C-alpha positions in Angstrom: 0.0 0.0 0.0 1.4 3.4 -1.0 2.1 5.8 1.8 0.1 8.9 2.0 1.8 12.2 1.1 3.7 14.1 3.8 1.5 17.1 3.1 -1.7 17.4 1.1 -3.9 20.4 0.9 -6.8 21.5 -1.3 -8.6 24.8 -1.5 -7.0 26.5 1.5 -8.4 29.9 2.0 -7.6 32.4 4.7 -8.5 36.1 5.3 -7.6 38.4 8.1 -10.5 40.9 8.4 -10.8 42.3 4.9 -7.4 41.2 3.7 -7.4 38.0 1.6 -4.2 36.1 2.2 -4.9 32.7 0.7 -7.4 32.1 -2.0 -7.7 28.3 -2.7 -4.2 26.9 -2.4 -3.6 23.3 -3.5 -0.5 21.6 -2.3 1.1 18.1 -2.4 4.4 17.2 -0.8 5.7 13.6 -1.1 7.6 11.9 1.7 11.4 12.0 1.4 11.5 15.3 -0.5 12.6 18.8 0.2 10.2 21.6 -0.9 10.7 25.3 -0.7 7.8 27.8 -0.5 8.9 31.1 -2.1 7.3 34.5 -2.3 7.5 38.1 -1.3 6.2 39.4 2.0 2.4 39.1 2.2 2.2 36.3 -0.2 0.9 33.9 2.4 3.9 31.7 3.1 3.8 31.9 6.9 0.0 31.6 6.9 0.2 28.4 4.9 2.7 26.8 7.3 0.7 28.0 10.3 -2.4 26.2 8.9 -0.4 23.0 8.1 1.2 23.1 11.6 -2.3 23.5 13.3 -1.5 27.0 14.6 -4.1 28.7 12.5 -7.4 27.3 11.1 -8.2 27.9 7.4 -11.4 29.6 6.6 -12.0 27.0 3.9 -10.3 24.0 2.4 -8.8 20.8 3.8 -5.2 19.7 4.7 -3.6 16.6 5.9 0.0 16.3 7.3 1.7 13.0 7.8 -1.7 11.4 7.0 -3.7 13.3 9.6 -6.3 16.0 9.2 -5.0 19.3 10.6 -8.4 20.1 12.2 -9.8 16.7 13.3 -6.4 15.2 14.3 -4.5 18.2 15.6 -2.7 16.3 18.4 -1.5 13.6 16.0 -0.3 16.2 13.5 1.6 18.0 16.2 3.3 14.8 17.3 4.3 14.1 13.7 5.9 17.4 12.9 8.7 19.8 13.8 8.4 23.5 13.4 11.6 25.6 13.6 11.1 29.4 13.4 13.4 31.9 11.9 14.8 32.8 15.4 16.1 30.3 17.9 13.7 29.5 20.7 15.7 28.0 23.6 15.7 28.3 27.3 18.7 30.5 28.1 18.6 29.5 31.8 19.2 25.8 31.0 22.3 24.2 29.6 22.2 22.8 26.1 21.9 19.3 27.5 19.0 20.3 29.8 17.2 22.0 26.9 17.2 18.8 24.9 16.4 16.5 27.8 13.4 18.7 28.6 12.1 18.4 25.1 12.7 14.7 25.0 10.8 14.2 28.2 7.9 16.4 27.0 7.9 14.3 23.8 7.1 11.3 26.0 10.5 9.6 26.1 11.6 7.7 29.2 14.5 9.1 31.2 16.9 6.6 29.7 15.6 7.2 26.1 15.8 10.9 26.6 19.4 10.7 27.7 20.3 8.6 24.7 18.5 10.9 22.3 20.1 14.0 23.9 23.6 12.5 23.4 22.8 11.6 19.8 21.7 15.1 19.0 24.4 16.9 20.8 27.0 14.9 18.8 25.2 15.4 15.5 24.9 19.1 15.9 28.5 19.5 17.3 27.4 20.7 20.7 28.9 18.0 22.9 31.7 20.2 24.2 29.2 22.9 25.2 26.6 20.5 26.6 27.0 21.8 30.2 27.1 25.5 29.3 24.0 27.7 29.7 22.3 28.4 26.4 22.6 32.1 27.2 26.4 31.8 26.7 26.0 30.2 23.2 26.8 32.1 20.0 24.0 32.8 17.6 25.0 29.8 15.5 25.2 27.5 18.5 21.8 28.6 19.6 20.4 27.8 16.1 22.0 24.4 16.2 20.4 23.7 19.6 17.0 24.9 18.3 17.2 22.6 15.3 18.3 19.7 17.5 15.3 20.3 19.8 13.0 20.2 16.8 14.2 16.7 16.0 14.0 15.2 19.5 10.6 13.6 18.7 11.8 12.0 15.4 9.3 13.9 13.2 7.9 12.8 9.9 7.6 16.4 8.5 10.0 19.3 9.3 9.0 22.9 8.7 11.9 25.3 8.6 11.6 29.1 8.4 14.4 30.8 6.5 16.9 27.9 6.8 19.5 29.6 4.5 19.9 33.0 6.1 23.4 33.7 7.3 22.7 33.0 11.0 21.1 29.7 10.1 23.9 28.1 8.2 25.0 26.5 11.4 26.0 22.9 10.7 29.5 23.7 9.5 28.5 23.3 5.9 29.7 26.1 3.6 27.1 27.3 1.3 27.0 29.6 -1.7 23.3 29.4 -2.1 23.4 26.3 -4.4 20.9 23.5 -4.2 23.7 21.0 -3.5 25.0 22.9 -0.5 21.6 23.5 1.1 20.4 20.0 0.4 23.5 18.8 2.3 22.6 21.0 5.2 19.0 19.7 5.3 20.1 16.1 4.9 22.4 16.6 7.9 19.3 17.2 10.1 18.4 13.5 10.2 20.7 11.4 8.1 19.1 8.1 9.0 15.6 9.0 7.7 14.8 8.6 4.0 11.1 9.2 4.3 11.3 12.5 6.2 9.9 15.6 4.3 11.4 19.0 4.8 9.3 22.1 3.9 11.1 25.4 4.1 10.3 29.1 3.7 12.9 31.3 2.1 13.5 33.6 -0.8 16.0 31.7 -2.9 15.6 28.6 -5.2 17.4 25.9 -3.3 15.4 22.7 -3.1 14.0 19.8 -5.0 10.7 21.5 -5.8 10.0 25.2 -5.6 6.5 26.4 -4.9 6.0 30.1 -5.6 3.3 32.2 -4.0 2.6 35.6 -5.4 -0.8 37.3 -4.9 -3.7 35.3 -3.5 -4.8 33.0 -6.3 -7.2 30.1 -6.8 -4.7 28.1 -8.7 -2.1 25.6 -7.3 1.2 27.3 -6.4 3.5 27.6 -9.4 6.3 24.9 -9.6 9.5 26.6 -10.5 
């Protein structure tokens, strides 16, 4: 039996007061792919992701993420995804290790499993030497690495990334000149053992497998570049 798409949406519509932001967006993202959602400010990129991540309800249309309906199955969607914003969201008063262990425990892992997952992620994101330092002492790049690691604690099926290619987010030690190969290497580094994981990113350059361009609110499917 063929697995369901990582993301599938039809007819998404959203308005804020009298401002129409989305006017019938159709979207399909297969598992194991990297998609970029491109567009100028106000095109609806963040609104689209907020709907898919169950943070905002669409006025009309349907969407499923990791096989679950974003309205009827909100808890399951949230357990299946990771959402990393443009700015790092870590607890400055905890160490790097404590941040990850806290997220692991909140994700339902046992103490032993949380400790193992924390060790794995600290090593993968090159933070082992700084594990006992308060996050407040981390550089911007280190904070971003910690934030990305925290987003992977729960082994998500779908990863949403906001502006993963801005200068302060190129944090995994992978040099990039904005080419697809360099950015794909960065994204693949996030979870090298998973071939079915889908990454869906918001940024302003053409860097991924498939580019979905949003311009003004439109009834048609986002343009594939």
